[in-house]
N, C-alpha and C positions, 0 to 999 in steps of 0.2 A: 439464513444464519442470519437476522436477530429471533430469532426464537431461543439459539445458543446465550443468546447471556441473559436467560434470566435466568439463568444457574447463576447462583452465591457468588462459588468463584468464578466465572466465568472475566476476559477481561475489558474492557469502556472499549476500544479504538480495536479495529482492524485497516490495522497497510495493506497495499501495494508497491508494486516497485519494479510498474516497467521502466527498461529505455526508452533512452531522455526521443531517441530515435522510433519508436515506432507508433507511427499514425494514430495504427487501430490497437493498439492497448491504452495508450490513454484516452481516449473519443472512449472508449467503452467507461474507463472509470470513472470519465466529467457524468456519463447517463447514466451512472450508475449512485452515482451524487455523491462519490466522495470527491476531500477537499484535495490538491491539490499545495503540501507543504514548500514545495522546490526542488531540484535537485540536490545529490549525495549521493560520494561515491561506497562501491563495493569494492572488495577483494574478491572473486570470486576462480574459479575454487578459492576459498581458507588458507594460506599458508604458498598462496602461486606470484602472491604480488603484482597482479592483474588486476589493475582496480576498473569498475563497467560505468558510468553515466549512467543515474536512473533514476525516475520522477518520483517525491515519495507522494503516494495519495493515502487519503484517512478517512473514516468516514466513522464515525459514534452508534456504536451497537445498541446503549440503554435509551433510555425513555424512550416519548410517543414515533 
């Protein structure tokens, strides 16, 4: 994952959006070093009007 960040046009961060109710996925994000930014809502599928409550986790890809 961090290897891809060495390319000039690569993003600085990677986000993961597991459901707030998915304890296993949220625990995995925590163990992998992601930072919890907080809950957010997603419409999925797009245009459906159905909102899913997810956690926004972020990890920095650049640097040491």
